[in-house]
N, CA, C and O of each residue as an XYZ file, in Angstrom:
544
protein
N       0.849     -1.183      0.000
C       0.000      0.000      0.000
C       0.894      1.245      0.000
O       1.823      1.338      0.802
N       0.618      2.207     -0.898
C       1.491      3.382     -0.976
C       1.344      4.290      0.241
O       0.296      4.342      0.884
N       2.421      4.997      0.530
C       2.411      5.969      1.614
C       1.630      7.209      1.209
O       0.919      7.803      2.020
N       1.772      7.592     -0.056
C       1.124      8.796     -0.560
C       0.423      8.499     -1.872
O       0.857      7.640     -2.640
N      -0.651      9.208     -2.120
C      -1.381      9.080     -3.363
C      -1.513     10.459     -3.985
O      -1.860     11.425     -3.306
N      -1.233     10.547     -5.281
C      -1.387     11.813     -5.990
C      -2.854     12.216     -5.970
O      -3.733     11.401     -6.248
N      -3.111     13.467     -5.643
C      -4.469     13.997     -5.670
C      -4.476     15.298     -6.456
O      -3.425     15.897     -6.684
N      -5.634     15.726     -6.861
C      -5.761     16.988     -7.582
C      -5.304     18.178     -6.736
O      -4.911     19.207     -7.286
N      -5.349     18.054     -5.423
C      -4.893     19.139     -4.543
C      -3.398     19.401     -4.717
O      -2.921     20.492     -4.405
N      -2.663     18.415     -5.210
C      -1.225     18.584     -5.423
C      -0.931     19.263     -6.762
O       0.187     19.727     -6.987
N      -1.901     19.322     -7.631
C      -1.683     19.893     -8.960
C      -1.371     21.381     -8.868
O      -2.006     22.128     -8.123
N      -0.366     21.789     -9.654
C      -0.027     23.213     -9.745
C      -0.541     23.815    -11.048
O      -0.244     24.967    -11.365
N      -1.316     23.031    -11.805
C      -1.930     23.536    -13.010
C      -1.005     23.638    -14.210
O      -1.355     24.264    -15.211
N       0.163     23.034    -14.124
C       1.125     23.017    -15.224
C       1.508     21.545    -15.434
O       2.124     20.922    -14.570
N       1.133     21.009    -16.590
C       1.264     19.569    -16.832
C       2.676     19.035    -16.568
O       2.823     18.019    -15.888
N       3.707     19.687    -17.083
C       5.071     19.203    -16.903
C       5.515     19.209    -15.450
O       6.203     18.294    -14.999
N       5.121     20.237    -14.724
C       5.481     20.316    -13.309
C       4.690     19.305    -12.494
O       5.216     18.709    -11.554
N       3.418     19.111    -12.855
C       2.634     18.086    -12.173
C       3.254     16.702    -12.396
O       3.294     15.884    -11.477
N       3.729     16.446    -13.600
C       4.371     15.160    -13.879
C       5.634     14.995    -13.031
O       5.892     13.913    -12.503
N       6.410     16.056    -12.902
C       7.587     16.010    -12.027
C       7.173     15.658    -10.602
O       7.807     14.824     -9.956
N       6.126     16.282    -10.120
C       5.669     16.037     -8.752
C       5.140     14.603     -8.602
O       5.324     13.976     -7.559
N       4.491     14.096     -9.638
C       4.035     12.690     -9.599
C       5.232     11.750     -9.466
O       5.165     10.743     -8.760
N       6.316     12.083    -10.145
C       7.526     11.263    -10.042
C       8.053     11.276     -8.618
O       8.514     10.249     -8.120
N       7.993     12.414     -7.961
C       8.445     12.490     -6.578
C       7.571     11.618     -5.685
O       8.081     10.899     -4.826
N       6.264     11.677     -5.883
C       5.351     10.827     -5.111
C       5.709      9.358     -5.336
O       5.728      8.571     -4.389
N       5.993      8.988     -6.583
C       6.362      7.603     -6.888
C       7.669      7.215     -6.191
O       7.804      6.088     -5.715
N       8.628      8.138     -6.128
C       9.887      7.838     -5.440
C       9.670      7.651     -3.940
O      10.270      6.770     -3.324
N       8.815      8.480     -3.363
C       8.485      8.334     -1.939
C       7.860      6.968     -1.700
O       8.221      6.271     -0.752
N       6.929      6.592     -2.551
C       6.260      5.305     -2.390
C       7.212      4.142     -2.605
O       7.117      3.130     -1.911
N       8.123      4.269     -3.549
C       9.108      3.206     -3.780
C       9.986      3.010     -2.550
O      10.241      1.878     -2.139
N      10.442      4.098     -1.972
C      11.272      3.999     -0.776
C      10.475      3.431      0.395
O      10.970      2.580      1.135
N       9.264      3.895      0.556
C       8.413      3.413      1.643
C       8.161      1.913      1.509
O       8.265      1.173      2.488
N       7.828      1.462      0.290
C       7.593      0.038      0.060
C       8.842     -0.778      0.378
O       8.757     -1.851      0.974
N      10.003     -0.262     -0.026
C      11.260     -0.963      0.258
C      11.511     -1.033      1.759
O      11.962     -2.059      2.268
N      11.224      0.044      2.460
C      11.407      0.049      3.913
C      10.462     -0.952      4.571
O      10.862     -1.688      5.473
N       9.208     -0.978      4.121
C       8.225     -1.895      4.687
C       8.637     -3.351      4.473
O       8.361     -4.210      5.310
N       9.301     -3.621      3.340
C       9.741     -4.980      3.019
C      11.118     -5.295      3.601
O      11.652     -6.385      3.394
N      11.689     -4.335      4.329
C      13.007     -4.555      4.913
C      14.156     -4.363      3.940
O      15.265     -4.833      4.193
N      13.908     -3.676      2.827
C      14.940     -3.456      1.818
C      15.287     -1.978      1.675
O      15.858     -1.578      0.661
N      14.956     -1.167      2.668
C      15.178      0.276      2.568
C      16.615      0.649      2.297
O      16.884      1.487      1.436
N      17.549      0.041      3.018
C      18.965      0.386      2.845
C      19.452      0.038      1.449
O      20.267      0.755      0.869
N      18.950     -1.062      0.916
C      19.389     -1.514     -0.406
C      18.971     -0.532     -1.500
O      19.695     -0.334     -2.475
N      17.825      0.065     -1.334
C      17.309      0.971     -2.370
C      17.609      2.432     -2.089
O      17.466      3.270     -2.979
N      18.017      2.749     -0.885
C      18.176      4.138     -0.483
C      19.172      4.883     -1.364
O      18.899      6.006     -1.787
N      20.311      4.281     -1.645
C      21.325      4.938     -2.460
C      20.814      5.317     -3.835
O      21.060      6.428     -4.303
N      20.111      4.417     -4.482
C      19.569      4.690     -5.808
C      18.495      5.756     -5.743
O      18.467      6.665     -6.572
N      17.605      5.651     -4.760
C      16.525      6.627     -4.644
C      17.098      8.017     -4.342
O      16.612      9.018     -4.867
N      18.126      8.075     -3.499
C      18.758      9.364     -3.223
C      19.368      9.959     -4.492
O      19.235     11.155     -4.747
N      20.027      9.134     -5.271
C      20.585      9.599     -6.538
C      19.502     10.122     -7.461
O      19.661     11.165     -8.094
N      18.388      9.381     -7.533
C      17.258      9.824     -8.351
C      16.713     11.160     -7.835
O      16.350     12.036     -8.619
N      16.663     11.300     -6.525
C      16.131     12.521     -5.925
C      17.029     13.717     -6.243
O      16.533     14.796     -6.569
N      18.330     13.531     -6.150
C      19.247     14.620     -6.488
C      19.052     15.027     -7.945
O      18.979     16.216     -8.256
N      18.968     14.052     -8.828
C      18.742     14.344    -10.250
C      17.392     15.035    -10.456
O      17.286     15.995    -11.219
N      16.374     14.539     -9.771
C      15.032     15.122     -9.867
C      15.056     16.599     -9.488
O      14.506     17.441    -10.198
N      15.693     16.902     -8.369
C      15.680     18.293     -7.917
C      16.329     19.206     -8.950
O      15.834     20.306     -9.200
N      17.414     18.772     -9.543
C      18.097     19.608    -10.537
C      17.213     19.858    -11.758
O      17.054     20.999    -12.192
N      16.648     18.804    -12.301
C      15.818     18.922    -13.506
C      14.538     19.710    -13.209
O      14.181     20.629    -13.947
N      13.866     19.348    -12.141
C      12.594     19.990    -11.809
C      12.780     21.468    -11.468
O      12.033     22.316    -11.955
N      13.760     21.775    -10.643
C      13.975     23.170    -10.272
C      14.352     24.006    -11.490
O      13.901     25.143    -11.630
N      15.167     23.450    -12.360
C      15.539     24.175    -13.582
C      14.297     24.460    -14.429
O      14.162     25.542    -15.001
N      13.397     23.484    -14.502
C      12.166     23.670    -15.280
C      11.323     24.796    -14.674
O      10.865     25.684    -15.393
N      11.119     24.761    -13.366
C      10.340     25.822    -12.721
C      11.004     27.178    -12.925
O      10.338     28.152    -13.275
N      12.299     27.243    -12.708
C      13.010     28.516    -12.791
C      13.023     29.065    -14.220
O      13.040     30.281    -14.410
N      13.015     28.194    -15.216
C      12.899     28.645    -16.601
C      11.538     29.298    -16.823
O      11.448     30.347    -17.462
N      10.490     28.688    -16.306
C       9.153     29.286    -16.401
C       9.116     30.645    -15.704
O       8.524     31.595    -16.217
N       9.747     30.734    -14.541
C       9.767     31.998    -13.802
C      10.441     33.087    -14.636
O       9.940     34.207    -14.739
N      11.566     32.746    -15.219
C      12.335     33.694    -16.014
C      11.549     34.144    -17.249
O      11.495     35.333    -17.563
N      10.951     33.191    -17.933
C      10.197     33.498    -19.155
C       8.980     34.372    -18.900
O       8.574     35.151    -19.763
N       8.399     34.242    -17.712
C       7.140     34.936    -17.437
C       7.277     36.112    -16.471
O       6.296     36.801    -16.195
N       8.467     36.343    -15.962
C       8.648     37.433    -15.014
C       7.936     37.194    -13.691
O       7.347     38.114    -13.124
N       7.987     35.979    -13.206
C       7.310     35.643    -11.942
C       7.866     36.524    -10.824
O       9.073     36.503    -10.580
N       7.021     37.296    -10.139
C       7.504     38.270     -9.153
C       8.164     37.661     -7.907
O       8.984     38.322     -7.269
N       7.828     36.436     -7.555
C       8.417     35.802     -6.373
C       9.523     34.815     -6.737
O       9.851     33.924     -5.953
N      10.096     34.976     -7.927
C      11.108     34.031     -8.407
C      12.314     33.953     -7.482
O      12.797     32.856     -7.202
N      12.810     35.086     -7.004
C      14.016     35.080     -6.164
C      13.796     34.288     -4.876
O      14.640     33.476     -4.496
N      12.687     34.515     -4.217
C      12.400     33.795     -2.967
C      12.196     32.307     -3.232
O      12.661     31.465     -2.464
N      11.509     31.992     -4.305
C      11.254     30.591     -4.627
C      12.559     29.888     -4.986
O      12.771     28.737     -4.604
N      13.429     30.571     -5.713
C      14.717     30.005     -6.085
C      15.572     29.771     -4.837
O      16.323     28.797     -4.784
N      15.472     30.637     -3.848
C      16.185     30.427     -2.576
C      15.681     29.164     -1.882
O      16.469     28.424     -1.292
N      14.381     28.917     -1.947
C      13.833     27.680     -1.378
C      14.401     26.475     -2.105
O      14.726     25.465     -1.480
N      14.522     26.575     -3.425
C      15.103     25.480     -4.201
C      16.529     25.201     -3.750
O      16.919     24.045     -3.584
N      17.303     26.255     -3.555
C      18.695     26.083     -3.125
C      18.752     25.405     -1.757
O      19.582     24.523     -1.536
N      17.881     25.808     -0.849
C      17.864     25.202      0.485
C      17.455     23.732      0.416
O      18.043     22.890      1.095
N      16.459     23.427     -0.395
C      16.017     22.042     -0.530
C      17.095     21.181     -1.187
O      17.285     20.024     -0.812
N      17.790     21.743     -2.157
C      18.879     21.009     -2.800
C      19.975     20.703     -1.786
O      20.514     19.596     -1.765
N      20.305     21.681     -0.947
C      21.325     21.439      0.093
C      20.891     20.313      1.028
O      21.709     19.484      1.426
N      19.611     20.283      1.377
C      19.110     19.221      2.255
C      19.276     17.847      1.605
O      19.724     16.898      2.248
N      18.915     17.753      0.338
C      19.012     16.470     -0.363
C      20.473     16.023     -0.453
O      20.792     14.861     -0.204
N      21.343     16.948     -0.808
C      22.765     16.617     -0.916
C      23.317     16.218      0.450
O      24.138     15.306      0.539
N      22.879     16.886      1.509
C      23.328     16.541      2.857
C      22.914     15.115      3.219
O      23.703     14.359      3.785
N      21.694     14.759      2.896
C      21.214     13.398      3.158
C      22.036     12.392      2.356
O      22.417     11.340      2.869
N      22.303     12.725      1.096
C      23.092     11.828      0.251
C      24.508     11.663      0.805
O      25.055     10.561      0.779
N      25.099     12.739      1.302
C      26.449     12.667      1.887
C      26.458     11.810      3.149
O      27.401     11.052      3.378
N      25.424     11.924      3.963
C      25.331     11.090      5.166
C      25.247      9.614      4.778
O      25.876      8.755      5.395
N      24.465      9.347      3.754
C      24.350      7.968      3.274
C      25.709      7.463      2.808
O      26.111      6.354      3.160
N      26.414      8.258      2.025
C      27.725      7.868      1.495
C      28.745      7.668      2.621
O      29.685      6.886      2.478
N      28.556      8.376      3.739
C      29.466      8.254      4.876
C      29.128      7.056      5.759
O      29.780      6.832      6.779
N      28.106      6.283      5.370
C      27.795      5.064      6.104
C      26.710      5.189      7.141
O      26.593      4.328      8.013
N      25.919      6.228      7.072
C      24.853      6.422      8.054
C      23.489      5.982      7.530
O      22.472      6.612      7.819
N      23.474      4.920      6.774
C      22.238      4.463      6.132
C      21.165      4.052      7.129
O      19.977      4.199      6.841
N      21.545      3.546      8.277
C      20.565      3.031      9.242
C      19.586      4.108      9.693
O      18.413      3.818      9.928
N      20.050      5.338      9.816
C      19.173      6.407     10.293
C      18.594      7.244      9.158
O      17.739      8.099      9.389
N      19.046      7.006      7.957
C      18.628      7.872      6.870
C      17.269      7.550      6.280
O      16.606      8.456      5.776
N      16.835      6.341      6.317
C      15.548      6.019      5.706
C      14.437      6.878      6.288
O      13.627      7.436      5.549
N      14.398      6.983      7.598
C      13.382      7.800      8.256
C      13.592      9.271      7.920
O      12.624      9.991      7.672
N      14.829      9.723      7.909
C      15.127     11.112      7.574
C      14.660     11.446      6.160
O      14.074     12.503      5.927
N      14.917     10.553      5.232
C      14.506     10.776      3.855
C      12.980     10.837      3.754
O      12.435     11.688      3.051
N      12.305      9.947      4.448
C      10.845      9.957      4.409
C      10.288     11.278      4.946
O       9.364     11.850      4.367
N      10.856     11.756      6.056
C      10.396     13.029      6.616
C      10.683     14.173      5.658
O       9.842     15.054      5.475
N      11.857     14.169      5.048
C      12.199     15.209      4.091
C      11.204     15.213      2.923
O      10.672     16.263      2.562
N      10.961     14.057      2.345
C      10.064     13.983      1.193
C       8.637     14.360      1.561
O       7.949     15.036      0.797
N       8.205     13.930      2.706
C       6.857     14.303      3.138
C       6.770     15.815      3.336
O       5.804     16.445      2.905
N       7.782     16.400      3.989
C       7.803     17.855      4.168
C       7.796     18.567      2.821
O       7.115     19.576      2.637
N       8.562     18.023      1.890
C       8.606     18.600      0.540
C       7.208     18.674     -0.045
O       6.784     19.725     -0.524
N       6.498     17.569     -0.006
C       5.165     17.527     -0.600
C       4.211     18.479      0.104
O       3.455     19.205     -0.543
N       4.247     18.475      1.409
C       3.291     19.282      2.162
C       3.625     20.773      2.069
O       2.765     21.590      1.740
N       4.871     21.114      2.361
C       5.235     22.528      2.461
C       5.543     23.183      1.127
O       5.161     24.333      0.904
N       6.211     22.491      0.251
C       6.641     23.135     -0.981
C       5.614     22.978     -2.105
O       5.142     23.973     -2.656
N       5.273     21.754     -2.439
C       4.341     21.544     -3.552
C       2.972     22.135     -3.237
O       2.403     22.863     -4.050
N       2.446     21.820     -2.057
C       1.099     22.292     -1.739
C       1.100     23.708     -1.185
O       0.036     24.293     -0.984
N       2.271     24.261     -0.936
C       2.355     25.628     -0.430
C       2.960     26.566     -1.448
O       2.247     27.242     -2.190
N       4.282     26.602     -1.479
C       5.007     27.549     -2.337
C       4.686     27.368     -3.809
O       4.511     28.348     -4.532
N       4.607     26.122     -4.258
C       4.360     25.897     -5.680
C       2.962     26.346     -6.097
O       2.762     26.759     -7.239
N       2.009     26.272     -5.198
C       0.654     26.735     -5.527
C       0.640     28.234     -5.797
O      -0.221     28.732     -6.523
N       1.596     28.952     -5.212
C       1.633     30.405     -5.369
C       1.907     30.831     -6.808
O       1.483     31.912     -7.218
N       2.607     30.000     -7.585
C       2.894     30.401     -8.970
C       1.838     29.932     -9.959
O       1.882     30.321    -11.126
N       0.922     29.134     -9.539
C      -0.092     28.563    -10.433
C      -0.819     29.627    -11.263
O      -0.822     29.572    -12.492
N      -1.422     30.578    -10.585
C      -2.212     31.609    -11.268
C      -1.334     32.423    -12.225
O      -1.742     32.725    -13.347
N      -0.139     32.770    -11.774
C       0.767     33.559    -12.617
C       1.132     32.801    -13.894
O       1.000     33.333    -14.996
N       1.591     31.559    -13.742
C       2.000     30.797    -14.923
C       0.825     30.515    -15.849
O       0.954     30.610    -17.069
N      -0.321     30.168    -15.270
C      -1.504     29.906    -16.094
C      -1.920     31.152    -16.870
O      -2.302     31.060    -18.036
N      -1.847     32.330    -16.219
C      -2.204     33.573    -16.894
C      -1.262     33.884    -18.049
O      -1.631     34.594    -18.985
N      -0.041     33.348    -17.981
C       0.941     33.555    -19.045
C       0.890     32.442    -20.096
O       1.741     32.376    -20.983
N      -0.123     31.563    -19.988
C      -0.335     30.519    -20.974
C       0.425     29.234    -20.715
O       0.473     28.365    -21.585
N       1.018     29.093    -19.544
C       1.737     27.869    -19.211
C       0.802     26.999    -18.390
O       0.419     27.332    -17.269
N       0.451     25.876    -18.991
C      -0.506     24.958    -18.341
C       0.001     23.559    -18.380
O      -0.662     22.648    -17.886
């Protein structure tokens, strides 16, 4: 059973960004399923790598939209991206240093916070702006 399910409340009204967010939900569920089956440590390294790659691609996509449309809160949102990227890299470094036993829970909390605070909070703030500029 998945930990999280994609809902319309998570939609930011931009198809490409929604697809990125769906991928994040799938990664959270993959890690959760692995943890439930006792395979969390085995999959953690790969999922962390995927997450680092995801953040780079997804943030670049959002920031390109901000630049193209003159999004007024772009600077603050980009600062959030930088902070979230640092968090992901920090988790990945802890894993690489051999702290895998405590990281599964940390990663789950990070991803859950991401979904709740960023996607359903900060990302919703750009919805109206991007949609008004024809980005859907």
